[in-house]
ZAMARGU-950112 format. One record per residue (C-alpha): y, z, x; residue in one letter. Coordinates in Angstrom, 3 decimals. Layout:
BEGIN
{vexmi {Y,Z,X},a};
...
END
This chain:
BEGIN
{vexmi {-0.131,-0.229,-0.023},m};
{vexmi {3.293,-0.868,1.342},k};
{vexmi {5.836,1.699,1.533},k};
{vexmi {8.050,-0.568,-1.067},d};
{vexmi {5.537,0.019,-3.452},d};
{vexmi {5.769,3.548,-3.691},l};
{vexmi {8.243,3.748,-6.400},s};
{vexmi {6.283,1.908,-9.044},e};
{vexmi {3.253,3.930,-8.216},l};
{vexmi {2.901,5.871,-11.506},r};
{vexmi {0.121,8.114,-13.482},q};
{vexmi {-1.475,5.267,-15.210},e};
{vexmi {-2.151,3.485,-11.805},e};
{vexmi {-3.771,6.582,-10.341},i};
{vexmi {-7.213,7.542,-11.787},e};
{vexmi {-8.648,10.978,-11.974},y};
{vexmi {-10.990,12.030,-9.096},a};
{vexmi {-14.464,11.262,-10.144},p};
{vexmi {-17.424,13.268,-10.929},d};
{vexmi {-18.880,14.777,-7.733},g};
{vexmi {-16.159,14.048,-4.913},y};
{vexmi {-16.079,17.609,-3.937},d};
{vexmi {-19.597,18.381,-3.808},m};
{vexmi {-22.375,18.656,-0.879},f};
{vexmi {-23.931,15.590,0.174},q};
{vexmi {-26.771,16.021,2.564},s};
{vexmi {-27.595,12.469,3.494},n};
{vexmi {-24.043,12.353,5.305},i};
{vexmi {-21.995,12.692,8.237},p};
{vexmi {-20.598,16.335,8.332},h};
{vexmi {-17.305,17.756,9.801},g};
{vexmi {-16.694,21.211,11.036},e};
{vexmi {-14.700,23.779,10.247},m};
{vexmi {-13.938,26.784,12.304},k};
{vexmi {-11.580,29.411,12.451},m};
{vexmi {-8.970,29.347,15.925},i};
{vexmi {-6.401,31.776,17.481},s};
{vexmi {-3.062,31.053,18.499},y};
{vexmi {0.271,33.301,19.863},k};
{vexmi {3.188,33.283,17.829},s};
{vexmi {6.275,34.163,19.341},g};
{vexmi {7.925,34.399,16.209},t};
{vexmi {6.169,36.862,14.755},v};
{vexmi {5.013,38.311,17.893},g};
{vexmi {1.107,38.447,17.831},v};
{vexmi {-2.157,36.284,17.602},n};
{vexmi {-2.047,34.702,14.265},r};
{vexmi {-5.268,32.804,12.366},n};
{vexmi {-5.717,28.961,10.968},a};
{vexmi {-8.795,27.271,10.007},m};
{vexmi {-8.706,23.842,11.733},v};
{vexmi {-11.412,20.979,10.261},y};
{vexmi {-12.586,18.191,12.544},t};
{vexmi {-13.847,15.402,11.022},p};
{vexmi {-17.328,13.928,10.796},p};
{vexmi {-18.039,12.221,14.869},n};
{vexmi {-15.432,14.030,16.263},f};
{vexmi {-14.559,13.538,20.219},s};
{vexmi {-12.291,14.573,22.058},r};
{vexmi {-12.123,11.019,23.883},e};
{vexmi {-10.453,10.287,20.621},n};
{vexmi {-6.838,10.848,18.877},k};
{vexmi {-6.030,12.113,15.520},y};
{vexmi {-3.584,12.562,13.686},n};
{vexmi {-2.940,15.932,11.996},v};
{vexmi {-2.417,17.398,8.385},l};
{vexmi {-0.904,21.083,8.021},y};
{vexmi {-2.165,22.192,4.884},l};
{vexmi {-0.654,25.555,2.830},l};
{vexmi {-1.969,27.762,0.822},h};
{vexmi {-0.019,29.673,-1.911},g};
{vexmi {1.357,32.925,-2.286},i};
{vexmi {-1.985,35.152,-3.192},g};
{vexmi {-3.986,33.152,-0.061},g};
{vexmi {-4.401,33.374,3.359},d};
{vexmi {-5.466,30.651,5.961},e};
{vexmi {-9.143,31.001,4.029},t};
{vexmi {-8.177,29.799,0.395},e};
{vexmi {-8.447,26.219,0.833},w};
{vexmi {-11.982,26.694,2.357},n};
{vexmi {-12.952,29.131,-0.248},d};
{vexmi {-12.025,27.874,-3.333},q};
{vexmi {-11.099,24.346,-2.900},m};
{vexmi {-14.096,22.517,-1.264},n};
{vexmi {-12.013,20.572,1.224},p};
{vexmi {-14.661,19.868,3.759},q};
{vexmi {-16.917,18.271,1.113},n};
{vexmi {-13.982,16.428,-0.213},i};
{vexmi {-12.906,15.070,3.421},l};
{vexmi {-16.897,14.790,4.353},d};
{vexmi {-17.311,12.003,1.258},n};
{vexmi {-14.144,10.392,1.561},l};
{vexmi {-15.052,9.604,5.086},y};
{vexmi {-18.536,8.534,4.555},a};
{vexmi {-17.210,6.247,2.230},e};
{vexmi {-14.706,4.877,4.816},n};
{vexmi {-11.198,5.868,2.857},r};
{vexmi {-9.469,8.004,5.395},l};
{vexmi {-7.837,7.530,8.815},e};
{vexmi {-9.448,9.881,11.458},p};
{vexmi {-7.715,13.175,11.088},m};
{vexmi {-7.775,17.096,12.092},i};
{vexmi {-6.276,19.186,9.452},i};
{vexmi {-5.334,22.529,10.310},v};
{vexmi {-5.124,25.547,7.730},f};
{vexmi {-2.440,27.950,8.866},p};
{vexmi {-1.390,31.330,7.412},n};
{vexmi {1.859,30.594,5.901},g};
{vexmi {2.865,34.610,5.495},r};
{vexmi {4.578,34.610,8.980},a};
{vexmi {4.331,38.467,9.461},m};
{vexmi {2.555,41.308,11.561},k};
{vexmi {0.319,41.731,8.349},d};
{vexmi {-0.153,38.659,6.860},d};
{vexmi {-2.930,39.832,4.615},r};
{vexmi {-2.472,39.133,0.961},p};
{vexmi {-2.757,42.579,-0.173},v};
{vexmi {-0.246,45.281,-1.940},g};
{vexmi {2.339,43.582,-3.546},d};
{vexmi {2.380,39.851,-2.977},i};
{vexmi {5.623,39.153,-4.686},f};
{vexmi {7.316,42.384,-2.147},a};
{vexmi {10.612,40.976,-0.396},s};
{vexmi {9.441,41.190,3.013},e};
{vexmi {6.686,38.942,2.083},k};
{vexmi {8.538,36.204,0.385},i};
{vexmi {10.706,36.278,3.268},a};
{vexmi {7.649,35.922,5.824},a};
{vexmi {6.988,32.571,3.890},f};
{vexmi {10.609,31.416,5.316},e};
{vexmi {9.674,32.659,8.862},t};
{vexmi {6.565,30.938,8.747},f};
{vexmi {9.135,27.359,9.318},e};
{vexmi {9.837,28.615,13.032},e};
{vexmi {6.071,30.014,13.644},d};
{vexmi {4.299,26.108,12.572},l};
{vexmi {7.182,23.975,14.273},l};
{vexmi {7.366,26.713,17.783},n};
{vexmi {4.038,28.182,17.588},d};
{vexmi {1.475,26.714,15.739},l};
{vexmi {2.167,22.957,16.351},i};
{vexmi {2.670,23.410,20.177},p};
{vexmi {-0.913,24.938,20.087},h};
{vexmi {-2.412,22.525,18.057},i};
{vexmi {-1.519,19.894,20.391},e};
{vexmi {-2.279,21.619,23.303},s};
{vexmi {-5.847,21.996,22.258},n};
{vexmi {-6.925,19.335,20.580},y};
{vexmi {-6.935,15.423,21.195},p};
{vexmi {-3.935,14.740,18.767},v};
{vexmi {-1.069,12.045,18.589},l};
{vexmi {2.175,13.969,18.849},k};
{vexmi {4.465,11.712,17.054},s};
{vexmi {6.255,12.015,13.925},r};
{vexmi {4.610,9.257,12.055},f};
{vexmi {0.832,11.196,13.429},n};
{vexmi {1.965,14.795,11.378},r};
{vexmi {1.764,15.465,7.653},g};
{vexmi {2.517,18.626,5.776},l};
{vexmi {1.269,19.549,2.147},a};
{vexmi {0.592,22.742,0.109},g};
{vexmi {-0.347,24.396,-2.876},l};
{vexmi {1.901,26.071,-5.277},s};
{vexmi {4.232,28.407,-2.416},m};
{vexmi {2.840,26.121,0.214},g};
{vexmi {3.901,23.060,-1.886},g};
{vexmi {7.189,24.743,-2.110},g};
{vexmi {7.284,25.751,1.840},q};
{vexmi {5.945,21.680,2.324},s};
{vexmi {9.176,20.263,0.807},l};
{vexmi {11.722,22.433,2.299},n};
{vexmi {10.215,22.513,5.995},i};
{vexmi {8.945,18.852,5.164},g};
{vexmi {11.824,17.242,4.098},l};
{vexmi {14.675,18.983,6.838},t};
{vexmi {12.463,17.958,9.487},n};
{vexmi {11.668,14.953,9.146},l};
{vexmi {11.921,13.915,12.884},d};
{vexmi {8.677,16.131,12.955},t};
{vexmi {6.747,15.281,9.831},f};
{vexmi {6.123,11.411,7.882},s};
{vexmi {3.970,12.510,5.065},w};
{vexmi {4.538,14.904,2.469},i};
{vexmi {2.405,16.813,-0.387},g};
{vexmi {3.331,19.187,-2.783},a};
{vexmi {0.944,20.180,-5.386},f};
{vexmi {2.065,22.674,-8.143},s};
{vexmi {5.182,23.300,-6.286},a};
{vexmi {6.261,26.794,-6.705},a};
{vexmi {9.461,28.645,-7.656},p};
{vexmi {10.080,28.982,-3.973},n};
{vexmi {10.943,24.748,-3.791},t};
{vexmi {14.923,25.056,-2.721},k};
{vexmi {17.061,22.600,-5.053},e};
{vexmi {16.954,18.940,-4.640},s};
{vexmi {20.432,18.813,-3.991},e};
{vexmi {20.013,20.959,-0.733},l};
{vexmi {16.799,19.180,-0.068},l};
{vexmi {17.824,15.264,-0.867},l};
{vexmi {21.263,15.493,0.393},k};
{vexmi {20.392,12.343,3.032},d};
{vexmi {18.152,9.944,0.474},s};
{vexmi {18.834,7.032,2.510},k};
{vexmi {17.363,9.165,5.574},e};
{vexmi {14.339,10.044,3.859},i};
{vexmi {13.694,6.528,2.047},t};
{vexmi {13.973,5.326,5.601},d};
{vexmi {11.778,7.801,7.595},r};
{vexmi {9.506,9.723,5.288},l};
{vexmi {6.210,7.223,4.823},n};
{vexmi {4.844,9.047,1.414},v};
{vexmi {6.268,12.060,-0.483},l};
{vexmi {3.710,13.066,-3.095},f};
{vexmi {4.135,14.986,-6.144},l};
{vexmi {1.405,16.521,-8.280},s};
{vexmi {0.638,18.922,-11.046},c};
{vexmi {-1.471,19.982,-13.928},g};
{vexmi {-0.272,18.868,-17.354},v};
{vexmi {-1.028,22.714,-18.695},e};
{vexmi {0.634,24.350,-15.590},d};
{vexmi {3.385,26.918,-16.606},d};
{vexmi {5.333,25.754,-13.231},l};
{vexmi {4.788,21.720,-14.440},l};
{vexmi {8.774,22.207,-15.300},y};
{vexmi {9.318,22.919,-10.853},l};
{vexmi {7.596,19.491,-10.362},s};
{vexmi {9.046,17.264,-13.295},e};
{vexmi {12.672,18.376,-12.233},n};
{vexmi {11.918,17.459,-8.689},f};
{vexmi {10.171,14.645,-9.231},q};
{vexmi {13.564,13.114,-11.907},k};
{vexmi {16.112,14.063,-9.085},s};
{vexmi {13.853,12.052,-6.974},l};
{vexmi {14.213,8.892,-9.209},e};
{vexmi {17.696,9.264,-9.784},e};
{vexmi {18.160,9.376,-5.694},s};
{vexmi {15.698,6.154,-5.730},n};
{vexmi {13.397,7.998,-2.957},i};
{vexmi {9.906,6.321,-3.194},p};
{vexmi {7.381,9.072,-4.101},h};
{vexmi {3.839,9.262,-5.904},i};
{vexmi {3.654,11.406,-8.825},w};
{vexmi {0.694,11.868,-10.271},f};
{vexmi {-0.004,14.264,-13.299},l};
{vexmi {-3.737,15.570,-13.393},d};
{vexmi {-5.786,17.764,-15.700},k};
{vexmi {-5.898,21.492,-15.934},g};
{vexmi {-3.294,23.923,-14.878},g};
{vexmi {-2.479,26.327,-12.429},h};
{vexmi {-6.131,26.345,-10.619},v};
{vexmi {-8.143,24.942,-7.488},p};
{vexmi {-9.474,21.898,-9.391},s};
{vexmi {-6.103,20.574,-9.794},v};
{vexmi {-5.260,21.213,-5.680},w};
{vexmi {-8.986,19.859,-5.101},s};
{vexmi {-8.442,16.788,-6.859},s};
{vexmi {-4.478,16.508,-5.064},s};
{vexmi {-6.191,16.519,-1.834},l};
{vexmi {-8.496,13.957,-2.652},y};
{vexmi {-5.779,11.318,-3.634},h};
{vexmi {-3.148,12.848,-0.887},f};
{vexmi {-5.055,12.100,1.924},t};
{vexmi {-6.344,8.718,1.036},q};
{vexmi {-2.322,7.362,0.917},q};
{vexmi {-1.667,8.753,3.953},i};
{vexmi {-1.319,7.917,8.070},f};
{vexmi {-1.788,4.415,7.010},k};
{vexmi {0.225,1.221,8.471},n};
END
């Protein structure tokens, strides 16, 4: 798909994810999911992230990288525990639908005790989601690029997330276009900044961003946030993909969003 065609891609042109898309298949090659630790100068401690490497991963090759963020009640394990990302990705690779990529699942709550315990809406925990921008840019990305065989241009980095992580992806991605060229927001939460702040330079966004993907469940109580942001994109003539899925603020929507988004990214 050409970038110029993105603004024409609408709901009726995206089919729902097929049955079995997130189920384990024993007769195909499989990637690997593992936990890593990296030193965070931002937080002052070592922090954890999960990393998915694709089937037939080799350090002789170079890979794109997608940073995939969790919701307000999750951590670096939420995607792996609830959304079957490895099954989705392995199955898509078996069908030759994806460009080679490593996926990093950080903890987007950048504070010393980053567990989702107690009052997850406490002010210091909400502030830690904002602090994560510095941790991501200054600590995690350099760690990944020093320890994995990855391509290091903006074209080869993507940022996406669900709910709170969807808001983070828009907030961070749209204000760091020198770092990210592919952005996805799945059921973006109220932490999403106002479109007037994020879309101030529509020409720069249009020129530099390769794909901007928005999705949400039709029964989601937060649907209005995604709809309002999508309307602002249309009014600013910023090319994007908009997908209205079945369901509410639930894992099945985010699994489906990952299925659709990953097929759009890192393509020439």
